Biopython code that builds the backbone (N, CA, C, O; Angstrom):
import numpy as np
from Bio.PDB.StructureBuilder import StructureBuilder

atoms = [
    (1, "MET", "N", (105.468, 71.694, -160.653)),
    (1, "MET", "CA", (105.411, 71.670, -162.031)),
    (1, "MET", "C", (104.904, 70.504, -162.609)),
    (1, "MET", "O", (103.981, 70.552, -163.421)),
    (2, "PHE", "N", (105.489, 69.343, -162.217)),
    (2, "PHE", "CA", (105.121, 68.045, -162.652)),
    (2, "PHE", "C", (104.280, 67.322, -161.796)),
    (2, "PHE", "O", (104.308, 67.518, -160.581)),
    (3, "GLY", "N", (103.434, 66.394, -162.389)),
    (3, "GLY", "CA", (102.579, 65.515, -161.531)),
    (3, "GLY", "C", (101.209, 65.590, -162.108)),
    (3, "GLY", "O", (101.064, 65.718, -163.324)),
    (4, "SER", "N", (100.264, 65.523, -161.347)),
    (4, "SER", "CA", (98.796, 65.470, -161.704)),
    (4, "SER", "C", (97.947, 66.201, -160.528)),
    (4, "SER", "O", (98.152, 66.091, -159.319)),
    (5, "LYS", "N", (96.994, 66.935, -161.141)),
    (5, "LYS", "CA", (96.211, 67.565, -160.003)),
    (5, "LYS", "C", (94.748, 67.525, -160.700)),
    (5, "LYS", "O", (94.594, 67.607, -161.918)),
    (6, "LYS", "N", (93.797, 67.403, -159.854)),
    (6, "LYS", "CA", (92.437, 67.383, -160.469)),
    (6, "LYS", "C", (91.897, 68.664, -160.715)),
    (6, "LYS", "O", (91.878, 69.556, -159.867)),
    (7, "GLN", "N", (91.487, 68.759, -161.789)),
    (7, "GLN", "CA", (91.000, 70.166, -162.440)),
    (7, "GLN", "C", (89.674, 69.789, -163.116)),
    (7, "GLN", "O", (89.519, 68.660, -163.581)),
    (8, "PRO", "N", (88.761, 70.688, -163.171)),
    (8, "PRO", "CA", (87.586, 70.541, -163.995)),
    (8, "PRO", "C", (88.018, 70.632, -165.595)),
    (8, "PRO", "O", (88.584, 71.638, -166.025)),
    (9, "VAL", "N", (87.740, 69.629, -166.340)),
    (9, "VAL", "CA", (88.065, 69.860, -167.765)),
    (9, "VAL", "C", (86.935, 70.467, -168.437)),
    (9, "VAL", "O", (85.794, 70.014, -168.356)),
    (10, "VAL", "N", (87.285, 71.581, -169.155)),
    (10, "VAL", "CA", (86.310, 72.374, -169.911)),
    (10, "VAL", "C", (86.372, 71.829, -171.382)),
    (10, "VAL", "O", (87.342, 71.239, -171.857)),
    (11, "ASP", "N", (85.219, 72.105, -172.023)),
    (11, "ASP", "CA", (85.147, 71.821, -173.381)),
    (11, "ASP", "C", (86.278, 72.593, -174.259)),
    (11, "ASP", "O", (86.097, 73.793, -174.466)),
    (12, "THR", "N", (87.367, 71.997, -174.752)),
    (12, "THR", "CA", (88.368, 72.704, -175.317)),
    (12, "THR", "C", (88.331, 72.585, -176.833)),
    (12, "THR", "O", (89.128, 73.225, -177.520)),
    (13, "THR", "N", (87.465, 71.817, -177.339)),
    (13, "THR", "CA", (87.475, 71.565, -178.762)),
    (13, "THR", "C", (87.396, 72.916, -179.681)),
    (13, "THR", "O", (86.477, 73.718, -179.516)),
    (14, "ILE", "N", (88.295, 73.094, -180.542)),
    (14, "ILE", "CA", (88.180, 74.222, -181.306)),
    (14, "ILE", "C", (87.970, 73.809, -182.807)),
    (14, "ILE", "O", (88.182, 72.643, -183.142)),
    (15, "ALA", "N", (87.575, 74.708, -183.671)),
    (15, "ALA", "CA", (87.192, 74.434, -185.037)),
    (15, "ALA", "C", (88.500, 73.848, -185.696)),
    (15, "ALA", "O", (89.612, 74.255, -185.361)),
    (16, "GLY", "N", (88.314, 72.896, -186.625)),
    (16, "GLY", "CA", (89.425, 72.203, -187.284)),
    (16, "GLY", "C", (90.125, 71.147, -186.611)),
    (16, "GLY", "O", (91.012, 70.528, -187.197)),
    (17, "THR", "N", (89.757, 70.857, -185.278)),
    (17, "THR", "CA", (90.451, 69.777, -184.591)),
    (17, "THR", "C", (89.337, 68.613, -184.387)),
    (17, "THR", "O", (88.113, 68.745, -184.394)),
    (18, "THR", "N", (90.049, 67.529, -184.216)),
    (18, "THR", "CA", (89.112, 66.280, -183.999)),
    (18, "THR", "C", (89.052, 65.946, -182.510)),
    (18, "THR", "O", (90.042, 66.101, -181.796)),
    (19, "PRO", "N", (87.802, 65.452, -182.007)),
    (19, "PRO", "CA", (87.714, 65.123, -180.598)),
    (19, "PRO", "C", (88.534, 63.923, -180.556)),
    (19, "PRO", "O", (88.589, 63.113, -181.481)),
    (20, "ILE", "N", (89.254, 63.817, -179.312)),
    (20, "ILE", "CA", (90.027, 62.622, -178.943)),
    (20, "ILE", "C", (89.385, 61.365, -179.329)),
    (20, "ILE", "O", (89.979, 60.501, -179.974)),
    (21, "ALA", "N", (88.080, 61.252, -178.906)),
    (21, "ALA", "CA", (87.420, 59.833, -179.125)),
    (21, "ALA", "C", (87.228, 59.561, -180.560)),
    (21, "ALA", "O", (86.987, 58.401, -180.895)),
    (22, "ASP", "N", (87.309, 60.524, -181.478)),
    (22, "ASP", "CA", (86.999, 60.161, -182.923)),
    (22, "ASP", "C", (88.460, 60.065, -183.680)),
    (22, "ASP", "O", (88.521, 59.800, -184.881)),
    (23, "ALA", "N", (89.487, 60.274, -182.975)),
    (23, "ALA", "CA", (90.725, 60.261, -183.835)),
    (23, "ALA", "C", (91.095, 58.748, -184.154)),
    (23, "ALA", "O", (90.982, 57.852, -183.317)),
    (24, "GLN", "N", (91.523, 58.571, -185.380)),
    (24, "GLN", "CA", (91.845, 57.334, -185.970)),
    (24, "GLN", "C", (93.279, 57.065, -186.005)),
    (24, "GLN", "O", (94.106, 57.915, -186.337)),
    (25, "PRO", "N", (93.602, 55.701, -185.607)),
    (25, "PRO", "CA", (95.081, 55.446, -185.596)),
    (25, "PRO", "C", (95.676, 55.369, -186.992)),
    (25, "PRO", "O", (95.027, 55.095, -188.002)),
    (26, "ARG", "N", (96.893, 55.620, -186.952)),
    (26, "ARG", "CA", (97.855, 55.596, -188.251)),
    (26, "ARG", "C", (97.312, 56.754, -189.173)),
    (26, "ARG", "O", (97.449, 56.633, -190.391)),
    (27, "THR", "N", (96.677, 57.916, -188.625)),
    (27, "THR", "CA", (96.368, 59.062, -189.552)),
    (27, "THR", "C", (97.075, 60.135, -188.831)),
    (27, "THR", "O", (97.387, 60.009, -187.647)),
    (28, "THR", "N", (97.340, 61.224, -189.547)),
    (28, "THR", "CA", (97.710, 62.464, -188.979)),
    (28, "THR", "C", (96.424, 63.231, -188.553)),
    (28, "THR", "O", (95.482, 63.414, -189.325)),
    (29, "VAL", "N", (96.457, 63.647, -187.323)),
    (29, "VAL", "CA", (95.261, 64.203, -186.548)),
    (29, "VAL", "C", (95.786, 65.412, -185.839)),
    (29, "VAL", "O", (96.971, 65.534, -185.527)),
    (30, "THR", "N", (94.800, 66.356, -185.580)),
    (30, "THR", "CA", (94.986, 67.499, -184.719)),
    (30, "THR", "C", (93.965, 67.533, -183.730)),
    (30, "THR", "O", (92.779, 67.625, -184.047)),
    (31, "ILE", "N", (94.376, 67.461, -182.479)),
    (31, "ILE", "CA", (93.387, 67.337, -181.286)),
    (31, "ILE", "C", (93.825, 68.634, -180.448)),
    (31, "ILE", "O", (94.898, 69.230, -180.540)),
    (32, "THR", "N", (92.758, 68.926, -179.624)),
    (32, "THR", "CA", (93.008, 70.097, -178.606)),
    (32, "THR", "C", (92.473, 69.599, -177.219)),
    (32, "THR", "O", (91.546, 68.799, -177.097)),
    (33, "GLY", "N", (93.092, 70.106, -176.307)),
    (33, "GLY", "CA", (92.614, 69.639, -174.960)),
    (33, "GLY", "C", (93.415, 70.408, -173.819)),
    (33, "GLY", "O", (94.186, 71.310, -174.148)),
    (34, "GLN", "N", (93.266, 70.112, -172.664)),
    (34, "GLN", "CA", (93.826, 70.412, -171.485)),
    (34, "GLN", "C", (94.920, 69.560, -170.888)),
    (34, "GLN", "O", (94.749, 68.343, -170.817)),
    (35, "VAL", "N", (95.905, 70.058, -170.504)),
    (35, "VAL", "CA", (97.069, 69.327, -169.864)),
    (35, "VAL", "C", (96.649, 68.804, -168.595)),
    (35, "VAL", "O", (96.390, 69.620, -167.710)),
    (36, "ILE", "N", (96.535, 67.537, -168.353)),
    (36, "ILE", "CA", (96.066, 67.092, -167.008)),
    (36, "ILE", "C", (97.174, 66.324, -166.338)),
    (36, "ILE", "O", (96.975, 65.966, -165.177)),
    (37, "ARG", "N", (98.293, 66.031, -166.909)),
    (37, "ARG", "CA", (99.433, 65.339, -166.352)),
    (37, "ARG", "C", (100.582, 65.414, -167.023)),
    (37, "ARG", "O", (100.623, 65.307, -168.248)),
    (38, "MET", "N", (101.627, 65.607, -166.277)),
    (38, "MET", "CA", (103.029, 65.851, -166.836)),
    (38, "MET", "C", (104.114, 64.867, -166.069)),
    (38, "MET", "O", (104.086, 64.683, -164.852)),
    (39, "GLN", "N", (104.988, 64.316, -166.885)),
    (39, "GLN", "CA", (105.891, 63.623, -166.321)),
    (39, "GLN", "C", (107.209, 63.673, -167.126)),
    (39, "GLN", "O", (107.168, 63.565, -168.352)),
    (40, "SER", "N", (108.428, 63.841, -166.439)),
    (40, "SER", "CA", (109.681, 63.879, -167.135)),
    (40, "SER", "C", (110.369, 62.528, -166.662)),
    (40, "SER", "O", (110.543, 62.234, -165.479)),
    (41, "ARG", "N", (110.709, 61.809, -167.665)),
    (41, "ARG", "CA", (111.476, 60.479, -167.439)),
    (41, "ARG", "C", (112.967, 60.653, -167.607)),
    (41, "ARG", "O", (113.510, 60.532, -168.705)),
    (42, "PRO", "N", (113.540, 60.905, -166.624)),
    (42, "PRO", "CA", (115.133, 61.171, -166.879)),
    (42, "PRO", "C", (115.695, 59.858, -167.281)),
    (42, "PRO", "O", (115.260, 58.817, -166.788)),
    (43, "ALA", "N", (116.567, 59.873, -168.087)),
    (43, "ALA", "CA", (117.412, 58.682, -168.618)),
    (43, "ALA", "C", (118.777, 59.197, -168.906)),
    (43, "ALA", "O", (118.907, 60.345, -169.331)),
    (44, "SER", "N", (119.810, 58.421, -168.703)),
    (44, "SER", "CA", (121.099, 58.757, -169.001)),
    (44, "SER", "C", (121.439, 58.909, -170.584)),
    (44, "SER", "O", (122.305, 59.637, -171.070)),
    (45, "ASP", "N", (120.627, 58.123, -171.204)),
    (45, "ASP", "CA", (120.752, 58.143, -172.744)),
    (45, "ASP", "C", (119.805, 58.931, -173.377)),
    (45, "ASP", "O", (120.187, 59.681, -174.275)),
    (46, "LEU", "N", (118.404, 58.885, -173.005)),
    (46, "LEU", "CA", (117.451, 59.696, -173.714)),
    (46, "LEU", "C", (116.324, 60.026, -172.828)),
    (46, "LEU", "O", (115.446, 59.218, -172.527)),
    (47, "PRO", "N", (116.389, 61.374, -172.378)),
    (47, "PRO", "CA", (115.220, 61.688, -171.589)),
    (47, "PRO", "C", (113.985, 61.762, -172.272)),
    (47, "PRO", "O", (114.016, 61.961, -173.486)),
    (48, "THR", "N", (112.947, 61.640, -171.715)),
    (48, "THR", "CA", (111.583, 61.719, -172.292)),
    (48, "THR", "C", (110.654, 62.610, -171.530)),
    (48, "THR", "O", (110.704, 62.535, -170.302)),
    (49, "MET", "N", (109.816, 63.440, -172.084)),
    (49, "MET", "CA", (108.733, 64.298, -171.494)),
    (49, "MET", "C", (107.448, 63.586, -172.010)),
    (49, "MET", "O", (107.335, 63.203, -173.175)),
    (50, "VAL", "N", (106.502, 63.438, -171.070)),
    (50, "VAL", "CA", (105.210, 62.734, -171.316)),
    (50, "VAL", "C", (104.101, 63.621, -170.804)),
    (50, "VAL", "O", (104.164, 63.977, -169.627)),
    (51, "ILE", "N", (103.084, 64.020, -171.560)),
    (51, "ILE", "CA", (101.900, 64.680, -170.975)),
    (51, "ILE", "C", (100.619, 63.994, -171.416)),
    (51, "ILE", "O", (100.518, 63.344, -172.457)),
    (52, "SER", "N", (99.719, 64.180, -170.596)),
    (52, "SER", "CA", (98.276, 63.577, -170.888)),
    (52, "SER", "C", (97.473, 64.871, -171.078)),
    (52, "SER", "O", (97.574, 65.901, -170.411)),
    (53, "ILE", "N", (96.602, 64.609, -172.183)),
    (53, "ILE", "CA", (95.652, 65.714, -172.626)),
    (53, "ILE", "C", (94.221, 65.197, -172.557)),
    (53, "ILE", "O", (93.919, 64.037, -172.835)),
    (54, "LYS", "N", (93.426, 66.064, -172.200)),
    (54, "LYS", "CA", (91.952, 65.574, -171.888)),
    (54, "LYS", "C", (90.938, 66.561, -172.650)),
    (54, "LYS", "O", (91.070, 67.775, -172.500)),
    (55, "ASP", "N", (90.015, 66.082, -173.397)),
    (55, "ASP", "CA", (88.928, 66.999, -173.835)),
    (55, "ASP", "C", (87.576, 66.328, -173.291)),
    (55, "ASP", "O", (87.575, 65.434, -172.445)),
    (56, "SER", "N", (86.508, 66.832, -173.839)),
    (56, "SER", "CA", (85.399, 66.327, -173.207)),
    (56, "SER", "C", (85.034, 64.982, -173.556)),
    (56, "SER", "O", (84.116, 64.405, -172.973)),
    (57, "THR", "N", (85.824, 64.357, -174.643)),
    (57, "THR", "CA", (85.536, 63.104, -175.196)),
    (57, "THR", "C", (86.454, 62.000, -174.777)),
    (57, "THR", "O", (86.134, 60.828, -174.975)),
    (58, "GLY", "N", (87.603, 62.334, -174.195)),
    (58, "GLY", "CA", (88.606, 61.281, -173.749)),
    (58, "GLY", "C", (90.022, 61.815, -173.475)),
    (58, "GLY", "O", (90.182, 63.029, -173.346)),
    (59, "THR", "N", (90.965, 61.037, -173.389)),
    (59, "THR", "CA", (92.210, 61.314, -173.052)),
    (59, "THR", "C", (93.240, 60.776, -173.933)),
    (59, "THR", "O", (93.131, 59.601, -174.284)),
    (60, "ALA", "N", (94.358, 61.568, -174.392)),
    (60, "ALA", "CA", (95.415, 61.208, -175.098)),
    (60, "ALA", "C", (96.769, 61.427, -174.450)),
    (60, "ALA", "O", (96.857, 62.128, -173.442)),
    (61, "THR", "N", (97.749, 60.889, -174.959)),
    (61, "THR", "CA", (99.164, 61.036, -174.447)),
    (61, "THR", "C", (100.084, 61.505, -175.475)),
    (61, "THR", "O", (100.019, 61.027, -176.607)),
    (62, "ALA", "N", (100.927, 62.394, -175.176)),
    (62, "ALA", "CA", (101.979, 62.916, -176.090)),
    (62, "ALA", "C", (103.343, 62.759, -175.414)),
    (62, "ALA", "O", (103.512, 63.125, -174.251)),
    (63, "THR", "N", (104.287, 62.226, -176.133)),
    (63, "THR", "CA", (105.608, 61.899, -175.719)),
    (63, "THR", "C", (106.587, 62.523, -176.697)),
    (63, "THR", "O", (106.534, 62.334, -177.912)),
    (64, "TRP", "N", (107.506, 63.297, -176.065)),
    (64, "TRP", "CA", (108.662, 63.828, -176.817)),
    (64, "TRP", "C", (109.939, 63.212, -176.309)),
    (64, "TRP", "O", (110.233, 63.309, -175.118)),
    (65, "THR", "N", (110.670, 62.613, -177.127)),
    (65, "THR", "CA", (112.032, 62.078, -176.813)),
    (65, "THR", "C", (113.112, 63.029, -176.862)),
    (65, "THR", "O", (113.062, 63.977, -177.646)),
    (66, "GLY", "N", (114.133, 62.840, -176.046)),
    (66, "GLY", "CA", (115.146, 63.811, -175.969)),
    (66, "GLY", "C", (114.978, 65.091, -175.215)),
    (66, "GLY", "O", (115.894, 65.912, -175.160)),
    (67, "ARG", "N", (113.799, 65.278, -174.621)),
    (67, "ARG", "CA", (113.408, 66.457, -173.884)),
    (67, "ARG", "C", (113.047, 66.105, -172.460)),
    (67, "ARG", "O", (112.349, 65.135, -172.166)),
    (68, "ARG", "N", (113.604, 67.013, -171.539)),
    (68, "ARG", "CA", (113.413, 66.937, -170.028)),
    (68, "ARG", "C", (112.047, 67.868, -169.704)),
    (68, "ARG", "O", (111.260, 67.698, -168.773)),
    (69, "SER", "N", (112.004, 68.808, -170.655)),
    (69, "SER", "CA", (110.830, 69.782, -170.280)),
    (69, "SER", "C", (110.406, 70.476, -171.641)),
    (69, "SER", "O", (111.175, 70.468, -172.603)),
    (70, "MET", "N", (109.252, 71.031, -171.689)),
    (70, "MET", "CA", (108.659, 71.605, -172.830)),
    (70, "MET", "C", (108.267, 72.938, -172.311)),
    (70, "MET", "O", (107.483, 73.052, -171.368)),
    (71, "GLY", "N", (108.843, 74.014, -172.961)),
    (71, "GLY", "CA", (108.584, 75.419, -172.703)),
    (71, "GLY", "C", (107.085, 75.795, -172.774)),
    (71, "GLY", "O", (106.455, 75.546, -173.802)),
    (72, "GLY", "N", (106.505, 76.378, -171.727)),
    (72, "GLY", "CA", (105.285, 76.791, -171.736)),
    (72, "GLY", "C", (104.180, 75.737, -171.335)),
    (72, "GLY", "O", (103.093, 76.127, -170.910)),
    (73, "ILE", "N", (104.450, 74.495, -171.467)),
    (73, "ILE", "CA", (103.570, 73.441, -171.051)),
    (73, "ILE", "C", (103.452, 73.401, -169.574)),
    (73, "ILE", "O", (104.448, 73.308, -168.857)),
    (74, "ALA", "N", (102.218, 73.471, -169.104)),
    (74, "ALA", "CA", (101.907, 73.402, -167.470)),
    (74, "ALA", "C", (100.553, 72.769, -167.360)),
    (74, "ALA", "O", (99.702, 72.829, -168.248)),
    (75, "LEU", "N", (100.415, 72.165, -166.225)),
    (75, "LEU", "CA", (99.096, 71.683, -165.840)),
    (75, "LEU", "C", (98.070, 72.680, -166.039)),
    (75, "LEU", "O", (98.262, 73.876, -165.823)),
    (76, "GLY", "N", (96.852, 72.133, -166.501)),
    (76, "GLY", "CA", (95.796, 73.211, -166.925)),
    (76, "GLY", "C", (95.910, 73.888, -168.103)),
    (76, "GLY", "O", (94.923, 74.521, -168.480)),
    (77, "ARG", "N", (97.024, 73.892, -168.849)),
    (77, "ARG", "CA", (97.144, 74.685, -170.016)),
    (77, "ARG", "C", (96.579, 74.111, -171.126)),
    (77, "ARG", "O", (96.739, 72.912, -171.353)),
    (78, "ARG", "N", (95.844, 74.928, -171.950)),
    (78, "ARG", "CA", (95.213, 74.351, -173.277)),
    (78, "ARG", "C", (96.291, 74.211, -174.381)),
    (78, "ARG", "O", (97.148, 75.073, -174.579)),
    (79, "ILE", "N", (96.187, 73.098, -175.062)),
    (79, "ILE", "CA", (97.261, 72.778, -176.021)),
    (79, "ILE", "C", (96.551, 72.057, -177.300)),
    (79, "ILE", "O", (95.615, 71.259, -177.246)),
    (80, "VAL", "N", (97.236, 72.538, -178.484)),
    (80, "VAL", "CA", (96.784, 71.706, -179.686)),
    (80, "VAL", "C", (97.961, 70.824, -180.118)),
    (80, "VAL", "O", (99.096, 71.281, -180.255)),
    (81, "ILE", "N", (97.629, 69.490, -180.333)),
    (81, "ILE", "CA", (98.646, 68.568, -180.648)),
    (81, "ILE", "C", (98.371, 68.079, -182.224)),
    (81, "ILE", "O", (97.242, 67.735, -182.573)),
    (82, "THR", "N", (99.324, 68.081, -182.993)),
    (82, "THR", "CA", (99.177, 67.536, -184.396)),
    (82, "THR", "C", (100.349, 66.549, -184.552)),
    (82, "THR", "O", (101.522, 66.834, -184.311)),
    (83, "GLY", "N", (99.874, 65.291, -185.004)),
    (83, "GLY", "CA", (100.838, 64.238, -185.314)),
    (83, "GLY", "C", (100.004, 62.946, -185.746)),
    (83, "GLY", "O", (98.781, 62.868, -185.867)),
    (84, "VAL", "N", (100.945, 61.968, -185.943)),
    (84, "VAL", "CA", (100.257, 60.699, -186.413)),
    (84, "VAL", "C", (99.805, 59.856, -185.036)),
    (84, "VAL", "O", (100.582, 59.474, -184.161)),
    (85, "ALA", "N", (98.515, 59.684, -185.059)),
    (85, "ALA", "CA", (98.066, 59.018, -183.881)),
    (85, "ALA", "C", (98.101, 57.528, -183.887)),
    (85, "ALA", "O", (97.841, 56.859, -184.888)),
    (86, "THR", "N", (98.463, 56.994, -182.627)),
    (86, "THR", "CA", (98.582, 55.351, -182.598)),
    (86, "THR", "C", (97.740, 55.060, -181.457)),
    (86, "THR", "O", (97.449, 55.946, -180.654)),
    (87, "HIS", "N", (97.309, 53.797, -181.334)),
    (87, "HIS", "CA", (96.572, 53.426, -180.039)),
    (87, "HIS", "C", (97.619, 52.361, -179.300)),
    (87, "HIS", "O", (97.966, 51.290, -179.798)),
    (88, "THR", "N", (98.029, 52.852, -178.074)),
    (88, "THR", "CA", (98.842, 51.998, -177.298)),
    (88, "THR", "C", (98.023, 51.547, -176.004)),
    (88, "THR", "O", (97.496, 52.416, -175.310)),
    (89, "SER", "N", (97.931, 50.420, -175.730)),
    (89, "SER", "CA", (97.013, 49.811, -174.611)),
    (89, "SER", "C", (95.822, 50.618, -174.595)),
    (89, "SER", "O", (95.522, 51.076, -173.492)),
    (90, "GLY", "N", (95.101, 50.888, -175.535)),
    (90, "GLY", "CA", (93.839, 51.514, -175.648)),
    (90, "GLY", "C", (93.681, 52.884, -175.551)),
    (90, "GLY", "O", (92.584, 53.441, -175.592)),
    (91, "LEU", "N", (94.993, 53.573, -175.392)),
    (91, "LEU", "CA", (95.033, 54.970, -175.255)),
    (91, "LEU", "C", (95.651, 55.683, -176.582)),
    (91, "LEU", "O", (96.592, 55.202, -177.214)),
    (92, "LEU", "N", (95.073, 56.744, -176.874)),
    (92, "LEU", "CA", (95.530, 57.556, -178.215)),
    (92, "LEU", "C", (96.840, 58.187, -177.818)),
    (92, "LEU", "O", (96.967, 58.887, -176.814)),
    (93, "THR", "N", (97.862, 57.881, -178.713)),
    (93, "THR", "CA", (99.257, 58.227, -178.248)),
    (93, "THR", "C", (99.922, 58.974, -179.598)),
    (93, "THR", "O", (99.818, 58.593, -180.764)),
    (94, "PHE", "N", (100.533, 59.981, -179.165)),
    (94, "PHE", "CA", (101.416, 60.660, -180.180)),
    (94, "PHE", "C", (102.850, 60.735, -179.820)),
    (94, "PHE", "O", (103.145, 61.025, -178.661)),
    (95, "VAL", "N", (103.799, 60.494, -180.726)),
    (95, "VAL", "CA", (105.242, 60.614, -180.429)),
    (95, "VAL", "C", (105.767, 61.576, -181.202)),
    (95, "VAL", "O", (105.652, 61.624, -182.427)),
    (96, "ASN", "N", (106.475, 62.520, -180.368)),
    (96, "ASN", "CA", (107.138, 63.780, -181.012)),
    (96, "ASN", "C", (106.175, 64.631, -181.975)),
    (96, "ASN", "O", (106.496, 64.919, -183.128)),
    (97, "PRO", "N", (104.940, 65.008, -181.370)),
    (97, "PRO", "CA", (104.160, 65.727, -182.200)),
    (97, "PRO", "C", (104.412, 67.192, -182.109)),
    (97, "PRO", "O", (105.037, 67.678, -181.166)),
    (98, "GLU", "N", (103.885, 67.950, -183.167)),
    (98, "GLU", "CA", (103.940, 69.397, -183.257)),
    (98, "GLU", "C", (102.968, 69.766, -182.060)),
    (98, "GLU", "O", (102.122, 68.970, -181.652)),
    (99, "TYR", "N", (103.153, 71.050, -181.520)),
    (99, "TYR", "CA", (102.283, 71.603, -180.622)),
    (99, "TYR", "C", (102.059, 72.980, -180.564)),
    (99, "TYR", "O", (103.009, 73.698, -180.876)),
    (100, "GLN", "N", (101.039, 73.487, -180.241)),
    (100, "GLN", "CA", (100.816, 74.908, -180.032)),
    (100, "GLN", "C", (100.054, 75.175, -178.606)),
    (100, "GLN", "O", (99.082, 74.528, -178.217)),
    (101, "LEU", "N", (100.597, 76.108, -177.997)),
    (101, "LEU", "CA", (100.027, 76.453, -176.644)),
    (101, "LEU", "C", (98.794, 77.531, -177.035)),
    (101, "LEU", "O", (98.917, 78.352, -177.944)),
    (102, "LEU", "N", (97.735, 77.415, -176.308)),
    (102, "LEU", "CA", (96.580, 78.228, -176.362)),
    (102, "LEU", "C", (96.439, 79.115, -175.165)),
    (102, "LEU", "O", (96.847, 78.708, -174.077)),
    (103, "ALA", "N", (95.840, 80.407, -175.296)),
    (103, "ALA", "CA", (95.797, 81.298, -174.180)),
    (103, "ALA", "C", (94.787, 80.642, -173.183)),
    (103, "ALA", "O", (94.537, 81.188, -172.109)),
]
sb = StructureBuilder()
sb.init_structure("model")
sb.init_model(0)
sb.init_chain("A")
sb.init_seg("    ")
for serial, (resi, resn, name, xyz) in enumerate(atoms, 1):
    if name == "N":
        sb.init_residue(resn, " ", resi, " ")
    sb.init_atom(name, np.array(xyz, "f"), 0.0, 1.0, " ", f" {name:<3s}", serial, name[0])
structure = sb.get_structure()
């Protein structure tokens, strides 16, 4: 379930979303893409779930604190993320964003 595996990334951009490469930091933005990596970071005080999302323009990371897993999220699954974007080490990052799974 967790890890990373190479899969072809399809163009997952849908109407009303922003391509990852065009997302501006410190703004609320909605992106869509394909889950390409999942990692659960167990901790005694605060577990963390981290996923990487890729579209045809770039890659972003979403982190949920206090979660060991996220129902329905799996490698290769299409997902929509909405939240305040930040840039961390040159990577678009979201902390505790809203998400919607796509078919």
